[in-house]
C-alpha positions in Angstrom: -7.7 -1.4 1.8 -9.2 -4.8 1.3 -8.5 -8.4 0.9 -7.0 -8.2 -2.5 -4.7 -5.4 -2.4 -1.7 -6.7 -0.8 -0.4 -3.9 1.0 1.3 -5.8 3.9 3.9 -6.5 0.4 4.1 -2.9 -0.2 4.8 -2.0 3.5 7.6 -4.6 3.5 9.0 -4.0 -0.1 9.7 -0.1 1.3 10.8 -1.7 4.1 14.0 -3.8 2.7 14.6 -1.1 -0.3 17.1 0.8 1.4 14.9 4.2 -0.1 16.5 7.3 1.1 14.8 8.2 4.6 13.5 11.9 3.7 10.8 9.0 1.6 7.5 8.6 3.2 5.4 6.2 2.4 1.5 7.0 2.8 -0.9 4.6 2.0 -4.1 6.0 1.4 -8.3 4.7 1.4 -10.1 3.0 3.7 -11.2 -0.5 3.9 -11.4 -4.0 6.5 -7.9 -4.0 6.4 -6.5 -0.8 7.4 -6.6 -1.2 11.5 -4.3 -4.7 11.3 -2.0 -3.0 7.7 -1.4 -0.2 11.0 -0.7 -2.7 12.9 1.6 -4.2 10.3 3.3 -0.8 10.1 3.5 0.2 13.7 5.9 -3.3 13.7 7.9 -1.9 10.5 12.1 -1.0 11.7 10.2 2.5 9.1 6.9 2.9 10.8 8.4 6.3 11.6 8.3 7.0 8.0 4.8 5.4 7.0 1.3 8.3 7.0 -1.3 7.1 6.9 -4.7 9.6 5.1 -7.8 8.6 5.1 -11.2 9.4 3.2 -9.2 10.5 0.0 -11.4 13.0 -1.7 -11.8 12.1 -6.2 -11.6 15.8 -6.0 -7.5 15.2 -3.9 -7.1 13.1 -5.7 -4.7 13.0 -8.4 -3.0 16.6 -6.5 -1.5 13.5 -4.0 -0.6 11.2 -6.6 1.0 14.6 -8.5 3.3 14.6 -5.8 4.6 11.2 -5.8 8.1 9.6 -6.4 6.0 6.6 -6.8 2.3 5.3 -7.4 2.0 1.8 -6.0 -1.9 0.1 -6.4 -1.2 -3.4 -5.1 -2.8 -6.1 -5.7 -2.7 -9.8 -6.5 -4.0 -11.3 -10.4 -6.8 -12.8 -10.1 -6.1 -17.1 -9.9 -6.4 -18.5 -13.2 -6.4 -22.3 -14.5 -4.0 -23.7 -17.1 -4.7 -26.7 -19.1 -7.1 -28.6 -19.8 -9.8 -29.9 -17.1 -11.2 -32.7 -18.9 
């Protein structure tokens, strides 16, 4: 959960998706943005359907992903300069 990963947009998209109420959003990992993301999740209209998993080990990741209806690794592409910079 670093500043490059835009889990806040993931939370907003999940909230707006209208997905069935049996589908839970799971955010796995730790990082400097964890506290802020938890606050965003708590303010969400679907807060009761958002779970955070900390310290997911490499051995656990395949099982976690196998149980997913969908998997997302949100992030923004690096900035690119277009055009002639002469």
